[in-house]
Residue, then its C-alpha position, 0 to 999 in steps of 0.5 A: x903620914x906614910x905607913x909604918x909597915x911597908x907593903x909587899x912587893x909581890x907574892x912570888x918573886x920573878x913572877x909578872x904580877x898585876x894587882x887589881x881592885x875596884x872603887x864604887x861598890x858602895x854608891x847609890x849613884x855613878x859607875x864603878x871603876x876598876x884598875x889593874x897595875x903591874x909595878x916594877x919589882x923595885x917600886x916603893x913609895x912611902x905614901x902608898x897604901x890603901x887608897x881609903x887611908x890616903x888623903x886626897x892630895x896623896x892620892x893624886x900624887x901617887x896617881x901621877x907616880x904609878x902612871x909614870x912608873x908602873x910596867x903597865x896599868x889600866x882603868x875601866x869604867x862600868x856603867x850604872x846600866x851594866x851594874x843594874x843588869x848584872x849587880x854590883x859584885x859581877x860588875x866589879x869583877x867584870x871591870x877588873x877583868x876588863x882592865x887586865x885585858x887592856x894591859x899592854x903587858x900580859x901578866x903571869x898572875x893576878x892579885x885581886x882585892x877581896x874574896x870574890x873573882x871569876x876565872x878568865x883568860x886562863x890567868x891564875x889568880x888569888x884573892x886577898x882580903x884587904x889586899x890593898x893594904x897588903x900588896x903594893x900593886x893592889x894599892x896602886x890599883x886602888x889609887x888609880x880606880x879611886x882617883x879616876x872615879x872621883x874625877x868622874x863624879x866631880x865632873x858629874x856633879x857640875x851637871x847635877x849640883x844638887x846631890x853633892x856628888x863632888x863631896x859624897x861621890x855618890x855614897x848615900x850620905x845624909x846630904x845625898x839622901x836628902x837631895x833624892x827625897x827632894x828632887x828625885x832620882x837621875x839617870x845616873x842613880x843605880x835602880x839596884x840598890x836603895x837605902x831604907x831611908x829612900x824605899x818610898x821614892x824609888x824609881 
């Protein structure tokens, strides 16, 4: 169902704002994806919401709309190796920064989902807790980050079918935990995070 309350189109009218979000902070396998999106000031779609609240079909529909109608958009992947090297928070921030740097149009202000970010490139910014349910540009970034990561994990699941990544997307579900206990870790699992259930099956 479309959301009943319309997302805010911007923080400051007349300012070119890029919304930023990531997908994949919680999984124990797979990279994190980050996206940055600049929407036109008159953009509206009744299905747009925090990507976690949308159905897969609606996310796919919105992905095409966003990529077609956005002023500019970019998606960045941060590898498991980098996540383990700098931790998932820093990897998420780095991914959003790189996505912004890839935008074909330079934004004047950044809206960041969450409460943590690091200054870079002289961009002014504001963090917004639950920003993906508040601002349209952040919601659009959440849709791109989520759909790109889901596609990646579904493709990876074809090489590693035992772990159910096409269903759990690398999150530590009961199915995923059972598979790790039975078959062990892969090179796509994060060494820096383990649920308590897997403490005895470390790398």
